[in-house]
MDTraj code that builds the backbone (N, CA, C; nanometers):
import mdtraj as md
import numpy as np

residues = "UNK UNK UNK UNK UNK UNK UNK UNK UNK UNK UNK UNK UNK UNK UNK UNK UNK UNK UNK UNK UNK UNK UNK UNK UNK UNK UNK UNK UNK UNK UNK UNK UNK UNK UNK UNK UNK UNK UNK UNK UNK UNK UNK UNK UNK UNK UNK UNK UNK UNK UNK UNK UNK UNK UNK UNK UNK UNK UNK UNK UNK UNK UNK UNK UNK UNK UNK UNK UNK UNK UNK UNK UNK UNK UNK UNK UNK UNK UNK UNK UNK UNK UNK UNK UNK UNK UNK UNK UNK UNK UNK UNK UNK".split()
xyz = np.array([
    [0.0897, -0.1103, -0.0271],
    [-0.0088, -0.0209, -0.0001],
    [0.0820, 0.1109, 0.0260],
    [0.0440, 0.2184, -0.0726],
    [0.1085, 0.3112, -0.0865],
    [0.0122, 0.4637, 0.0082],
    [0.1052, 0.5129, 0.0638],
    [0.0199, 0.6367, 0.1487],
    [0.0920, 0.7683, 0.0677],
    [-0.0166, 0.8583, -0.0033],
    [0.0293, 0.9401, -0.0776],
    [0.0383, 1.0729, -0.0030],
    [-0.0289, 1.0953, 0.1252],
    [-0.0202, 1.1977, 0.2063],
    [0.0520, 1.1615, 0.3355],
    [0.1565, 1.1051, 0.3474],
    [0.2235, 1.0254, 0.4449],
    [0.2758, 1.1602, 0.5235],
    [0.3805, 1.2531, 0.4308],
    [0.4262, 1.3691, 0.5125],
    [0.3723, 1.5039, 0.4748],
    [0.2622, 1.5249, 0.4562],
    [0.1857, 1.6558, 0.4320],
    [0.0607, 1.6133, 0.5366],
    [0.0057, 1.7886, 0.5385],
    [-0.1062, 1.7799, 0.6485],
    [-0.2411, 1.8007, 0.5274],
    [-0.2981, 1.7032, 0.6579],
    [-0.4468, 1.7056, 0.5578],
    [-0.5481, 1.8223, 0.5496],
    [-0.6469, 1.8295, 0.5374],
    [-0.7564, 1.9336, 0.5175],
    [-0.7763, 1.9644, 0.6586],
    [-0.7715, 1.8647, 0.7548],
    [-0.7938, 1.8833, 0.9100],
    [-0.6642, 1.9711, 0.9698],
    [-0.5749, 1.9134, 0.9183],
    [-0.4472, 1.9679, 0.9764],
    [-0.4778, 2.1477, 0.9906],
    [-0.4547, 2.1881, 0.8756],
    [-0.4572, 2.3192, 0.8228],
    [-0.5809, 2.3905, 0.9061],
    [-0.6902, 2.3285, 0.8955],
    [-0.8052, 2.3869, 0.9794],
    [-0.7685, 2.3955, 1.1285],
    [-0.7243, 2.3050, 1.2040],
    [-0.6935, 2.2882, 1.3308],
    [-0.5719, 2.3975, 1.3567],
    [-0.4819, 2.3521, 1.2421],
    [-0.3718, 2.4859, 1.2785],
    [-0.4540, 2.6149, 1.2456],
    [-0.5282, 2.6471, 1.1663],
    [-0.5655, 2.8284, 1.1708],
    [-0.6478, 2.8633, 1.2731],
    [-0.7444, 2.7558, 1.3329],
    [-0.8005, 2.7788, 1.4603],
    [-0.7076, 2.7777, 1.5915],
    [-0.6392, 2.7355, 1.5899],
    [-0.5078, 2.7174, 1.7140],
    [-0.4663, 2.8590, 1.7003],
    [-0.3997, 2.8954, 1.5618],
    [-0.3836, 3.0173, 1.5744],
    [-0.4410, 3.1153, 1.6257],
    [-0.5309, 3.1194, 1.5660],
    [-0.6687, 3.2280, 1.6577],
    [-0.7033, 3.2247, 1.7795],
    [-0.7162, 3.1525, 1.8237],
    [-0.7419, 3.1321, 1.9660],
    [-0.5930, 3.1446, 2.0505],
    [-0.4863, 3.1655, 1.9925],
    [-0.3688, 3.1992, 2.0609],
    [-0.3645, 3.3382, 2.0426],
    [-0.3941, 3.4097, 1.9519],
    [-0.3690, 3.5395, 1.9396],
    [-0.5191, 3.6147, 2.0112],
    [-0.5912, 3.5550, 2.0271],
    [-0.7236, 3.5735, 2.1089],
    [-0.6659, 3.6352, 2.2291],
    [-0.6282, 3.4740, 2.2936],
    [-0.5531, 3.5160, 2.4117],
    [-0.4429, 3.6011, 2.4586],
    [-0.3592, 3.6154, 2.3362],
    [-0.2417, 3.7193, 2.3470],
    [-0.3415, 3.8821, 2.3857],
    [-0.4498, 3.8931, 2.3027],
    [-0.5154, 4.0342, 2.3361],
    [-0.5971, 4.0347, 2.4281],
    [-0.6199, 3.9274, 2.5108],
    [-0.7129, 3.9358, 2.6387],
    [-0.6114, 3.9655, 2.7160],
    [-0.5342, 3.8959, 2.7434],
    [-0.4271, 3.9252, 2.8369],
    [-0.3654, 4.0639, 2.8156],
    [-0.3330, 4.1171, 2.7164],
    [-0.2700, 4.2710, 2.6850],
    [-0.3596, 4.3458, 2.7619],
    [-0.5333, 4.3239, 2.6971],
    [-0.6265, 4.4407, 2.7403],
    [-0.6074, 4.4136, 2.9173],
    [-0.6377, 4.2875, 2.9390],
    [-0.6377, 4.3107, 3.1123],
    [-0.5363, 4.3266, 3.1693],
    [-0.3749, 4.3745, 3.1143],
    [-0.3011, 4.4025, 3.1952],
    [-0.3039, 4.5325, 3.1615],
    [-0.3521, 4.5927, 3.0648],
    [-0.3485, 4.7245, 3.0305],
    [-0.4884, 4.7903, 3.1143],
    [-0.5817, 4.7240, 3.1770],
    [-0.6996, 4.7607, 3.2884],
    [-0.5536, 4.7557, 3.4090],
    [-0.5489, 4.6677, 3.4106],
    [-0.4976, 4.6878, 3.5593],
    [-0.3843, 4.7886, 3.5888],
    [-0.3221, 4.7750, 3.4978],
    [-0.2073, 4.9159, 3.5270],
    [-0.2519, 5.0496, 3.5035],
    [-0.3710, 5.0390, 3.4529],
    [-0.4661, 5.1692, 3.4785],
    [-0.5131, 5.2043, 3.5746],
    [-0.5441, 5.0823, 3.6752],
    [-0.6203, 5.1138, 3.8150],
    [-0.4985, 5.1579, 3.9051],
    [-0.4103, 5.0988, 3.8855],
    [-0.3002, 5.1242, 3.9903],
    [-0.3138, 5.2909, 4.0401],
    [-0.2909, 5.2932, 4.1668],
    [-0.2484, 5.4475, 4.2323],
    [-0.1305, 5.4928, 4.1612],
    [-0.1079, 5.6175, 4.0805],
    [0.0005, 5.6425, 4.0307],
    [0.0182, 5.7473, 4.1541],
    [0.1907, 5.7373, 4.1895],
    [0.2390, 5.7979, 4.2757],
    [0.3206, 5.9257, 4.2519],
    [0.2629, 6.0311, 4.3024],
    [0.3470, 6.1756, 4.2855],
    [0.4831, 6.1572, 4.3071],
    [0.5387, 6.2580, 4.2345],
    [0.6937, 6.2749, 4.2896],
    [0.7197, 6.3322, 4.3607],
    [0.8112, 6.2743, 4.4822],
    [0.8622, 6.3574, 4.6037],
    [0.8699, 6.4934, 4.6322],
    [0.8677, 6.5425, 4.5200],
    [0.9379, 6.7215, 4.5360],
    [0.7637, 6.7686, 4.5552],
    [0.6648, 6.6768, 4.5182],
    [0.5595, 6.7368, 4.5322],
    [0.5083, 6.6873, 4.6335],
    [0.4804, 6.7765, 4.7755],
    [0.4358, 6.7794, 4.8782],
    [0.3210, 6.8738, 4.8818],
    [0.2600, 6.8229, 4.9679],
    [0.1311, 6.9031, 4.9864],
    [0.2291, 7.0080, 5.1414],
    [0.2519, 7.1166, 5.0855],
    [0.3402, 7.2316, 5.2285],
    [0.2137, 7.3006, 5.2578],
    [0.2190, 7.3148, 5.4154],
    [0.1274, 7.3914, 5.4579],
    [0.1349, 7.5420, 5.4382],
    [-0.0098, 7.6408, 5.4320],
    [0.0349, 7.7161, 5.3908],
    [0.1087, 7.8196, 5.5016],
    [0.1615, 7.9539, 5.4434],
    [0.2451, 8.0284, 5.5635],
    [0.1120, 8.1081, 5.6846],
    [0.2204, 8.1057, 5.8047],
    [0.1358, 8.1559, 5.9156],
    [0.1061, 8.3063, 5.8674],
    [-0.0059, 8.3737, 5.8986],
    [0.0051, 8.5180, 5.8976],
    [0.1007, 8.5931, 5.9514],
    [0.2127, 8.5349, 6.0601],
    [0.2957, 8.6360, 6.1206],
    [0.3828, 8.6311, 6.0018],
    [0.4338, 8.4783, 5.9558],
    [0.5297, 8.4901, 5.8650],
    [0.4931, 8.5650, 5.7251],
    [0.4200, 8.5733, 5.6806],
    [0.3463, 8.6705, 5.5708],
    [0.3620, 8.8346, 5.5962],
    [0.3329, 8.8486, 5.7261],
    [0.3474, 8.9666, 5.7824],
    [0.5094, 9.0218, 5.7511],
    [0.5710, 8.9518, 5.8276],
    [0.7233, 8.9443, 5.8209],
    [0.8272, 8.9331, 5.6745],
    [0.7484, 8.8835, 5.5899],
    [0.7824, 8.9070, 5.4384],
    [0.7455, 9.0337, 5.3892],
    [0.6436, 9.0567, 5.4285],
    [0.5802, 9.2008, 5.3717],
    [0.6745, 9.3206, 5.4314],
    [0.7358, 9.3140, 5.5704],
    [0.7750, 9.3951, 5.6216],
    [0.9218, 9.3975, 5.5721],
    [0.9921, 9.2602, 5.5399],
    [1.1197, 9.2738, 5.4898],
    [1.1218, 9.2904, 5.3479],
    [1.0438, 9.3175, 5.2783],
    [1.0185, 9.3633, 5.1284],
    [1.0160, 9.5216, 5.1264],
    [0.9893, 9.5938, 5.2330],
    [0.9573, 9.6912, 5.2256],
    [0.8156, 9.7734, 5.2222],
    [0.7171, 9.6665, 5.1841],
    [0.5733, 9.6847, 5.1776],
    [0.5158, 9.7865, 5.2937],
    [0.5529, 9.7824, 5.3890],
    [0.5232, 9.8302, 5.5214],
    [0.6385, 9.8656, 5.6406],
    [0.5721, 9.9858, 5.6870],
    [0.7351, 10.0162, 5.7753],
    [0.7095, 9.9493, 5.9761],
    [0.8186, 9.9748, 6.0056],
    [0.8073, 9.9285, 6.1273],
    [0.6647, 9.9293, 6.2549],
    [0.6575, 10.0709, 6.2248],
    [0.4944, 10.0950, 6.3062],
    [0.3863, 10.0289, 6.2630],
    [0.4177, 10.0116, 6.1266],
    [0.2639, 9.9586, 6.0684],
    [0.2976, 9.7767, 6.1161],
    [0.4248, 9.7203, 6.1007],
    [0.4129, 9.5907, 6.1082],
    [0.3862, 9.5606, 6.2455],
    [0.4698, 9.6415, 6.3631],
    [0.4427, 9.6364, 6.5111],
    [0.2900, 9.6197, 6.5678],
    [0.1979, 9.7383, 6.4986],
    [0.0626, 9.6992, 6.5427],
    [0.0018, 9.6132, 6.4389],
    [0.0169, 9.5574, 6.3562],
    [-0.0436, 9.4614, 6.3094],
    [-0.0209, 9.2922, 6.3812],
    [0.1069, 9.3037, 6.4090],
    [0.1720, 9.1881, 6.4702],
    [0.1169, 9.2029, 6.5999],
    [0.0711, 9.2771, 6.6781],
    [0.0469, 9.2883, 6.8212],
    [-0.1202, 9.2393, 6.7682],
    [-0.1963, 9.2792, 6.6790],
    [-0.3253, 9.2293, 6.6315],
    [-0.3404, 9.1202, 6.6075],
    [-0.2215, 9.0375, 6.5504],
    [-0.2516, 8.8913, 6.4949],
    [-0.2503, 8.8109, 6.6396],
    [-0.1615, 8.8962, 6.7366],
    [-0.1523, 8.8205, 6.8600],
    [-0.2628, 8.8438, 6.9584],
    [-0.3219, 8.9437, 6.9619],
    [-0.4180, 8.9394, 7.0362],
    [-0.5392, 8.8711, 7.0107],
    [-0.5419, 8.8017, 6.8992],
    [-0.6729, 8.7026, 6.9010],
    [-0.7267, 8.7307, 6.8227],
    [-0.8882, 8.6555, 6.8261],
    [-0.9703, 8.6897, 6.6861],
    [-1.0325, 8.8062, 6.7520],
    [-1.0905, 8.9112, 6.6717],
    [-1.1655, 8.9816, 6.7278],
    [-1.3115, 8.9270, 6.7664],
    [-1.3560, 9.0147, 6.8698],
    [-1.5162, 8.9473, 6.8963],
    [-1.6027, 8.9848, 6.8297],
    [-1.7559, 8.9357, 6.8483],
    [-1.8517, 8.9865, 6.7776],
    [-1.8597, 9.0977, 6.7744],
    [-1.9215, 9.1674, 6.6649],
    [-1.9379, 9.3308, 6.6591],
    [-2.0571, 9.3577, 6.7325],
    [-2.0584, 9.4635, 6.8206],
    [-2.1798, 9.4767, 6.9125],
    [-2.2438, 9.6081, 6.8149],
    [-2.3738, 9.5747, 6.8192],
    [-2.4535, 9.6585, 6.7361],
    [-2.5724, 9.6568, 6.7859],
])
top = md.Topology()
chain = top.add_chain()
for i, resn in enumerate(residues, 1):
    res = top.add_residue(resn, chain, resSeq=i)
    for name in ("N", "CA", "C"):
        top.add_atom(name, md.element.get_by_symbol(name[0]), res)
traj = md.Trajectory(xyz[None], top)
């Protein structure tokens, strides 16, 4: 007996190979999409130099204005005393 298709792939072989390749490519796409979604949900880390700094205190702002020459010494002392005396009471009326 002679087997003519002894070393060749038959019709079923080509079909199964094509289906297997499509399944493999589909699996690669699914893995890539899942990885993209996972990485997109990770919390983004802020750079170390971007730290939330507290706002300057009113006394610091006043001292900076005095240092720049925006206010004179008398006004600086008056405003500093006002800041340190605490909040003003309710307006009586």
